[in-house]
C-alpha positions as CSV (number, residue, x, y, z in Angstrom):
1,M,9.6,-3.8,-0.6
2,F,9.4,-5.5,2.9
3,Q,6.6,-7.8,3.9
4,T,5.9,-8.3,7.7
5,E,3.3,-10.7,9.2
6,V,1.1,-8.8,11.8
7,T,-2.2,-9.3,13.7
8,F,-4.8,-6.8,15.0
9,D,-8.1,-7.0,16.9
10,S,-11.4,-6.6,15.2
11,A,-14.4,-6.8,17.7
12,G,-12.5,-9.5,19.9
13,I,-11.3,-11.5,16.8
14,E,-7.7,-11.7,15.7
15,I,-7.1,-10.6,12.2
16,A,-4.1,-11.9,10.2
17,A,-2.5,-9.6,7.9
18,H,0.7,-8.6,5.8
19,L,2.3,-5.2,6.1
20,Y,4.1,-4.2,2.9
21,A,6.5,-1.2,3.2
22,P,8.8,0.2,0.5
23,R,12.4,-0.5,0.4
24,D,13.2,3.1,-0.1
25,P,13.9,5.1,3.1
26,S,11.4,7.8,4.2
27,P,12.2,10.6,6.7
28,G,8.7,10.6,7.9
29,P,5.4,8.6,8.0
30,R,3.9,7.3,4.8
31,P,0.5,7.5,3.3
32,A,-1.1,4.1,4.0
33,L,-3.7,1.8,2.5
34,V,-5.8,-1.0,3.8
35,V,-6.2,-3.5,0.9
36,G,-9.4,-6.1,1.3
37,H,-9.7,-9.2,-0.6
38,P,-12.6,-10.7,-2.8
39,G,-15.2,-12.9,-1.3
40,T,-13.8,-16.3,-0.6
41,G,-10.3,-14.8,-1.1
42,V,-7.3,-14.5,1.2
43,K,-4.5,-12.0,1.4
44,E,-2.0,-14.2,-0.3
45,Q,-4.1,-13.7,-3.5
46,T,-5.1,-10.7,-5.3
47,S,-5.2,-8.3,-2.5
48,G,-1.7,-9.2,-1.5
49,T,-0.8,-8.5,-5.3
50,Y,-2.2,-5.1,-5.1
51,A,-0.8,-4.3,-1.8
52,R,2.7,-5.1,-3.0
53,L,2.5,-3.3,-6.1
54,M,1.2,-0.3,-4.2
55,A,4.1,-0.5,-1.7
56,E,6.5,-0.5,-4.6
57,H,4.9,3.0,-5.6
58,G,5.7,4.3,-2.0
59,F,2.7,3.4,0.1
60,L,2.6,1.5,3.4
61,T,-0.1,-1.0,2.6
62,L,-1.9,-3.7,4.8
63,A,-3.6,-6.6,3.2
64,F,-5.7,-8.7,5.8
65,D,-7.9,-11.9,5.9
66,A,-11.5,-11.3,6.9
67,A,-12.8,-12.5,10.3
68,C,-13.6,-16.0,10.2
69,Q,-11.7,-16.7,7.0
70,G,-8.1,-17.4,5.9
71,A,-5.7,-17.3,8.6
72,S,-7.7,-15.0,10.8
73,G,-9.6,-16.1,14.0
74,G,-13.4,-16.4,14.4
75,L,-16.1,-18.9,14.3
76,P,-18.1,-20.1,12.5
77,R,-15.5,-20.7,9.8
78,G,-16.4,-19.4,6.4
79,L,-18.9,-16.8,8.0
80,E,-19.5,-13.9,5.5
81,D,-20.8,-11.4,7.9
82,P,-21.3,-7.9,6.2
83,A,-21.1,-6.0,9.5
84,Q,-18.0,-7.8,10.6
85,R,-16.3,-7.3,7.2
86,V,-16.9,-3.4,7.6
87,E,-15.7,-3.6,11.2
88,D,-12.5,-5.4,9.8
89,F,-11.8,-2.4,7.6
90,K,-12.1,-0.1,10.5
91,A,-10.0,-2.2,12.7
92,A,-7.3,-2.2,10.1
93,V,-7.5,1.5,10.0
94,S,-7.1,1.7,13.7
95,Y,-4.2,-0.6,13.4
96,L,-2.4,1.6,11.0
97,T,-2.7,4.6,13.1
98,T,-0.5,2.8,15.8
99,R,2.3,2.2,13.2
100,P,5.0,4.9,13.3
101,E,5.6,4.3,9.6
102,A,2.0,5.3,8.7
103,D,0.7,8.8,8.6
104,A,-2.7,8.5,10.5
105,D,-4.0,11.5,8.7
106,R,-3.3,10.1,5.2
107,I,-5.1,6.7,5.1
108,G,-7.0,5.2,2.3
109,L,-9.0,2.1,1.5
110,L,-8.6,-0.3,-1.4
111,G,-11.4,-2.9,-1.9
112,I,-11.3,-5.5,-4.5
113,C,-14.6,-7.2,-5.6
114,A,-16.7,-8.0,-2.4
115,S,-14.3,-5.9,-0.4
116,G,-15.0,-2.9,-2.9
117,G,-18.4,-2.9,-1.5
118,Y,-17.3,-3.2,2.1
119,A,-14.7,-0.5,1.7
120,L,-17.3,2.1,0.4
121,A,-19.4,1.2,3.5
122,A,-16.6,1.6,5.8
123,T,-15.6,4.7,4.3
124,G,-19.1,6.2,4.8
125,G,-18.8,5.4,8.5
126,D,-15.3,6.2,9.2
127,H,-14.0,9.9,8.7
128,R,-10.5,8.7,9.3
129,V,-10.5,7.4,5.8
130,K,-9.4,10.3,3.3
131,A,-10.0,8.5,0.1
132,V,-11.5,5.2,-1.2
133,A,-10.8,3.1,-4.4
134,T,-12.2,-0.1,-5.5
135,V,-11.3,-2.7,-8.2
136,C,-14.2,-4.7,-10.0
137,T,-16.7,-3.4,-7.2
138,A,-19.2,-6.1,-6.1
139,D,-21.8,-6.0,-3.3
140,P,-22.1,-9.8,-2.3
141,S,-25.6,-9.3,-1.0
142,R,-26.7,-8.0,-4.5
143,Q,-24.7,-10.9,-6.2
144,F,-26.4,-13.5,-4.0
145,R,-29.8,-12.0,-4.4
146,L,-29.7,-11.0,-8.1
147,G,-26.8,-12.7,-9.6
148,A,-23.5,-11.4,-11.0
149,D,-25.2,-9.9,-13.9
150,G,-28.3,-8.8,-12.0
151,T,-30.7,-11.0,-13.8
152,Q,-31.1,-14.0,-11.6
153,D,-34.4,-15.5,-11.0
154,P,-35.6,-14.4,-7.4
155,A,-36.5,-18.0,-6.7
156,V,-32.8,-18.8,-6.5
157,F,-32.1,-16.6,-3.3
158,Q,-35.5,-17.9,-1.8
159,T,-34.2,-21.5,-2.1
160,L,-30.8,-20.2,-0.3
161,L,-32.9,-18.7,2.5
162,N,-34.8,-21.9,2.9
163,A,-31.5,-23.9,3.3
164,A,-30.1,-21.2,5.7
165,A,-33.3,-21.5,7.8
166,Q,-33.1,-25.2,7.9
167,A,-29.3,-25.0,8.9
168,R,-30.2,-22.9,11.9
169,T,-32.7,-25.4,13.1
170,R,-30.2,-28.1,12.8
171,A,-27.7,-26.2,14.8
172,A,-30.2,-25.4,17.4
173,R,-31.0,-29.1,17.7
174,G,-27.3,-30.0,18.3
175,E,-26.9,-31.2,14.8
176,D,-24.3,-30.4,12.1
177,P,-25.7,-27.3,10.3
178,G,-23.5,-28.2,7.1
179,V,-22.0,-25.5,4.9
180,M,-22.8,-23.9,1.6
181,T,-20.5,-25.1,-1.1
182,M,-19.1,-22.3,-3.3
183,F,-17.9,-24.1,-6.3
184,P,-19.1,-27.1,-8.3
185,E,-16.5,-29.8,-9.1
186,T,-15.6,-28.8,-12.7
187,A,-15.1,-25.9,-14.6
188,E,-17.8,-26.9,-17.0
189,Q,-20.2,-27.1,-14.3
190,A,-19.2,-23.7,-13.1
191,G,-19.8,-22.2,-16.5
192,A,-23.2,-23.9,-16.8
193,L,-24.3,-22.3,-13.4
194,G,-22.5,-19.0,-13.7
195,G,-21.6,-18.3,-17.4
196,E,-18.1,-16.8,-18.2
197,H,-18.0,-15.2,-14.8
198,G,-18.6,-18.5,-13.0
199,A,-16.1,-20.3,-15.2
200,E,-13.4,-17.5,-14.7
201,G,-14.0,-17.8,-10.8
202,F,-13.6,-21.5,-10.9
203,E,-10.4,-21.1,-12.8
204,Y,-8.9,-18.7,-10.4
205,Y,-9.8,-20.2,-7.2
206,R,-9.9,-24.0,-8.0
207,T,-6.7,-24.3,-10.4
208,P,-3.1,-23.4,-10.0
209,R,-3.8,-20.1,-11.6
210,G,-4.8,-18.5,-8.2
211,E,-5.7,-21.4,-5.7
212,H,-4.7,-21.1,-2.2
213,E,-5.1,-23.6,0.6
214,R,-7.0,-21.1,2.8
215,S,-9.2,-19.5,0.3
216,A,-12.7,-20.3,1.1
217,K,-14.4,-23.2,-0.7
218,F,-17.6,-23.0,1.4
219,L,-19.6,-20.5,3.4
220,A,-21.4,-20.9,6.7
221,W,-25.1,-21.0,6.0
222,Q,-25.6,-18.2,8.4
223,S,-23.9,-15.9,5.8
224,I,-27.1,-16.1,3.6
225,D,-29.6,-14.5,5.9
226,K,-27.0,-11.8,7.0
227,L,-26.4,-11.0,3.5
228,A,-30.3,-10.9,2.8
229,F,-31.0,-7.3,4.3
230,Y,-27.5,-5.8,3.7
231,D,-26.8,-2.9,1.2
232,A,-23.0,-2.1,0.7
233,F,-24.1,1.0,-1.2
234,F,-26.4,2.6,1.6
235,A,-23.5,4.5,3.2
236,V,-22.0,5.7,-0.1
237,P,-23.7,9.1,0.3
238,L,-22.2,9.6,3.8
239,I,-18.8,9.7,2.2
240,G,-19.7,13.1,1.1
241,D,-16.9,15.3,-0.5
242,R,-14.2,12.5,0.1
243,P,-13.2,11.0,-3.2
244,I,-14.1,7.7,-4.8
245,L,-12.5,5.8,-7.7
246,Q,-14.0,2.7,-9.1
247,I,-11.7,0.7,-11.5
248,I,-13.8,-1.7,-13.6
249,G,-13.2,-4.2,-16.3
250,E,-14.9,-3.2,-19.7
251,R,-16.2,-6.8,-20.1
252,A,-17.2,-7.4,-16.3
253,V,-20.7,-8.7,-16.0
254,T,-20.7,-7.1,-12.4
255,S,-20.0,-3.6,-13.7
256,W,-23.7,-2.6,-12.9
257,M,-22.8,-2.6,-9.3
258,A,-20.1,-0.1,-9.7
259,V,-22.5,2.1,-11.7
260,E,-25.1,1.9,-9.2
261,A,-22.6,3.0,-6.4
262,H,-21.4,5.8,-8.6
263,Q,-24.9,7.1,-9.0
264,R,-25.3,7.2,-5.2
265,A,-22.2,9.4,-4.6
266,T,-22.8,12.9,-3.6
267,G,-19.0,14.0,-3.9
268,P,-16.2,13.5,-6.4
269,S,-16.6,10.1,-7.8
270,E,-15.0,8.5,-11.0
271,L,-15.5,5.4,-13.0
272,H,-12.3,4.1,-14.6
273,W,-12.7,1.4,-17.2
274,I,-9.9,-1.0,-18.1
275,K,-10.2,-2.0,-21.8
276,G,-10.7,-5.3,-22.6
277,A,-10.7,-6.7,-18.9
278,S,-13.3,-9.1,-17.3
279,H,-13.9,-9.0,-13.7
280,V,-11.6,-11.7,-12.9
281,D,-8.8,-10.4,-15.2
282,L,-8.2,-7.7,-12.8
283,Y,-7.4,-10.3,-10.1
284,D,-4.1,-11.4,-11.6
285,K,-3.4,-10.5,-15.3
286,R,-0.6,-7.9,-15.4
287,E,-1.8,-6.6,-18.7
288,Y,-4.7,-5.2,-16.8
289,I,-3.5,-5.0,-13.4
290,D,-0.6,-2.6,-14.4
291,P,-2.8,0.1,-15.8
292,A,-5.2,-0.3,-12.9
293,V,-2.1,0.4,-10.5
294,D,-0.9,3.1,-12.4
295,K,-4.4,4.9,-12.1
296,L,-4.4,4.0,-8.3
297,T,-1.0,5.4,-7.8
298,D,-2.1,8.8,-9.4
299,Y,-5.4,8.9,-7.5
300,F,-3.9,8.0,-4.1
301,T,-0.9,10.3,-4.7
302,T,-3.2,13.1,-5.4
303,H,-5.6,12.8,-2.6
304,L,-3.0,11.3,0.2
305,G,0.2,12.7,-1.2
306,R,3.6,11.3,-1.4
307,S,6.0,9.8,1.1
308,L,8.0,12.7,2.9
C-alpha cells in the first residue's frame, strides 16, 4: 500500500488529504473511496485506518481533513460547518475524478461517525457517488441538540445557543469570541458528563490510545448555531436506488441515529451490527474493525466492482 500526501480545493479552502493506493499493479483505473473522519478527528486517526485497510483490499482511497480543521486551511479554526463538510466530500469526489488511477464512474463514500451523516447528505446531492457506507453513523446536529443517546434535556442546547450568540456579539465588537472546549480535564469528568460514550471519547482523543496533535480540542462557537438547523438525514431519500450500508456497534448509544437514517431510505439500505462493539470500539479496535472492513469490502466490491 502506497500513501501520498495531496491537497485539493473545497470552495476556496485547501484541503489536506492522504491518498492510499494498493501495491499490486492494475492495468486500469480502480474503484475509489472518499473516507471522512469523525467530529474533532483528523485523517491520521480512524479515517486513515479505514482508508489504509480498504486500499489493502484493492480500492484507491482518499482520507481528508475537514476544512478549518486538522492540516486543512480555513478560518476560524475549529469551525464545524455542516454545509462546508458536505462540500468537502463533493470536492474530494471531484479530485478523484482527476486522478488517472481512479475510475470516475466507480466512486463511493465512506463516512465514520459525524462524517457518516455528512456522507449520506453528500450522496443525496451528488449523483457521481455510486454507493455510500457509514461506520457508527452520527448526525452532529442531533448529537448536540439531543445528546448521543437522544435523551438530553433541551435546555442544554439552549444554553449552548446562548453562548454562541454572546460569542458573535463579542466578535462584532472586536473582542475575542473564545471557543467551545470539547473535552473536560479528566476521564472521570467525561464519564460524569457523557456516560460510557463520553468516557470512551475522552480515552480515544485525549490519551495515547488515539490522540493526535491536530485533532480538535475545541470548536468555534459559530459551529453551534450552524448545527442548530441542520439535518444530515434530510437528503437520504434523494439517494434513491443507490445502495446504503450502515455499520453499527451493537452497544453503541448512538445507534438510534443510524436507525432513523435507515428508515428514511427509499432504496436498498442495510444496517449491519457488529456484535459486542460500542461506538468508539469501531474507531481502532481490530477485533471490531476487521469484520467491519470485511463487510465494507464485500459491499463496495458488489456495487463498485474490483480493480481491473
